[in-house]
N, C-alpha and C positions, 0 to 999 in steps of 0.2 A: 598896323605894324605889330601890335602885340601878339595877335594870333600867329603871324608868320614867325616871330621870334620864339614863341612857345613851341611851335611845330619844328623849328630848327633845333631846339634843345632836345626834343624827342628823337629826331633823326640822328643826332650826334650821341645819343644815349646818355645825355646829361640829366635827363628826366626819364625815368622808366617806371613801368608797372612794378608794384611791390605788394604781393598778396598779403604779407603780414602787416602792412601799414596800419590798418585800423586797430590792430591789437597793441600797437606801440604808441598810440596817441597819448595815453596817460603818462607814460615814461617821459615823453618829450615835454609835456606840460610841467612835470616835476623838475626836469632839468632846467627848464626856463625859469621857474619860480626860484630854484636854488641859486642860479646865476644872478637873478634879480636881487635877491636878498643879500648875497655876497657883495654885489656891486654897491648897494646902499651903504654897507659897512665900509667898504673900501673908499667910497666917496667921503664918508665922514672922517676917514683917516687922511684925507686930502691926497690920496694917490690917484690922481685924475687919469693918468695913462692907463693903469690897470683897470680902473673902474670903467673907462670907455670900452676896453676890450670885453670886460664881463657883461656890460650892458648889451653890446652887439650880440654876444652869444646867447643872452637871454632872448633877444628878438629872433635870432636864428632858430633856436629850438622851438619857439612858438610857431614860427613859419613852417618849420619842418612838421610839427604836429598837424597843421592845416593840410599840408601835402599828404601826410600819412592818412589822414581822414578820407582822402580820395584814392587810397591804395597806390600812391605814387611815391617815388623816392628821388632825391636829387643827387647829382654828382658834380655840382658846380654851384657856388654861391650866386653867381650871376643868373644862372637858369632858375634857381629857387625864387629869386625876385621876379623873374619873368613869369614863372608859373603862378605865383601868388597874384600877380596882376591879372593874368588871363582868367584864372579860375575863381577869384574872389572879388577883385576890384572891378573888373569889367562887368561882372554880374551884379554889382552893387551890394554885395554881402559885406564888404569891408570898404570903408571910406578911403579915398585916394590919399588923404593926408597921412594915414598909417603907413602906406607903402612908401610915401616920400620920406617918412621918418626912418623906416627900415633901410632905405637906400642911403640916407644921410649917416646912419649908424655904421653901415658898411664902409663908407668913405672915411669917417672919423676913426674907425678901428684901424683901417689901413694906414692913415696918417700917423696914428699913435704907434703902431707896430713897426712900420717901415721907415718913417721919416722923423720919429721923435717929436711929433707935433700934436699937442692936445691942449685943452683949456678947461678950466673949472666951469665956465658958462656952457660950453658945448656938452660937457659931461652931465650937468644938471638938466639941460634940455633933453638929452637922450634918455635920462632916467624917467622923466615924466612921460615921454613918448613910449618907452618900453612898458611902463605900467598901463598906459591906455591900450596898447597893442595886446597885452596879456588879458585885460578885461574883455575887450571885444572878441578876441579869439576864443576865450573860455566860454563866453556866452554862446557864440556860434557853434562851438563843439559840445554844448550842453554839459560843461564841467564845473 
């Protein structure tokens, strides 16, 4: 199913070739780290809604860095997740639990943004998962 979903994203131009991708990997890692550090501070301030959003974007930027490393670019958050699964999880370069955490972060960010639902526990769990995702991706990308 994953390959078909990935190929469907390619057909719909939600994932496309991006020749400048590799040159932007560092920029995306920096954006991810900045969002992560800001999220830690926001969490300390007990602003769980905004910290949840920031943590998701930290994970989004590290996922984007992984995609850029393959000279690809996303035009859909859904397809970004499908691409990471196909290109990195199915190939065993990234553990499944990281992708599950990224999907959870997307869901919790949407809950916070669209439905005003968030929690301290969810936010703290996401922060740990984001830190792990950053570490794994940076090692994989040799950064």
